[in-house]
Every structure is written in structure tokens, then in C-alpha cells.
N, C-alpha and C positions, 0 to 999 in steps of 0.2 A: 345938303337939300331939304328944303320945306316940304313935308309930307312924305318923305321916305319912311318905310317903318322897317325896311331888312335890305339886305345885301347878299345876294347868293354870285360866288365866284364860280365861272363853270371855265375858266381856262385852264387849258390841257397842254401840255409839254409835248411835244413830238420829238421824234428823233427816226435817224434811217438806220439805225442801230436794230439789227433783229435779235429775239431773244438770245437763242444762241450764243452770237457772237458778245454781247452784255454777260453771258455766264462765263463763258470764257477768258473773258477778261478780268473778271472780278476772282477767278478761280488763280488767274497767272499774278493777281495784284494780293493775294492771300500767300501764295507760294513764296512770291519775291518778299513778302512780309515776313515768314518765317517756316521754313518747310516743316518740321515739326510741330506746329503750331495747329495746321489744317485739318490732322486728323481727325481732330475732334469738334470741326465745324463744316455743319452740310449749308450749302446754297442753293438757293431757288431762286429763280429768275422766271416773271410774268408781267409783260407789259411794263417793263422798267421798274417794275418794283422788286428789289433784291431781299428776299428773308433769308435771315441768319441764324441755325439752330445750331443746337449742341453745347459743348461744356468746355469753358478756356480754365486758365489757373488763375487768371487774374484780372481785375477790374482793368489794369493797363493793357493787357492781352487783349479783352471784348473792346475798349476804345480803338485799339489798333485795326481790329478786325472791321468795326463798323467806319471807320477811315477809310481802309483799304477799298473797302466795298463803295462807298462813296466816289472814290477815286477813277473810277472807269465809266467812259464816255456812255450815255443815254441813261444812266441811272436817276431816276426821278422820285424815287424813296426808297430807304432802307427800313426793313423791320426786324427789329433786335430782338430776337429771340432766346439768347445765348445765356447760359447760367456760369455761373462763376464758381468754380470747385471750391 
């Protein structure tokens, strides 16, 4: 469009899931991924944003944890703060 100098995206995705439900679903997804791998991962959920912190043993485990977090309904963003040992 002529004269447009910028664009601001203010679209927000809303969900009926509560933070607790999303957190429980994420924890369950991670537990299904591998019970012993979850010990080094902490999950924080706020307003559909899941933050993963802790240490995993490989890049493959890091990717799997992030994919498991994305698999829960209501997740709008995953913040990956996982370290690889």
C-alpha cells in the first residue's frame, strides 16, 4: 500500500486451556517422551508460554523436549533455555 511505513501485528491466539492444564499436559508429554530424561528439565507455564530450563545430554534430547512442549494444546510459544551437557 502506498504511504504505509510500518506494520504492527497485534494478533493474539486465545485458548480455553488454563495455565495449570497446559503445564500438566506438557509434563505428561515430556514424561511420555522419556521418564528418566525429565529429571533435568523444569517447565514453567505462563499465559500459554512454556519455558524449558535445565540440562539435557544431547542436542537430540533438547529438540525432543521442545517438540514435546509444542505438542500440548494451548501452547503459543516455547522458550528454550535448555543446556546440553
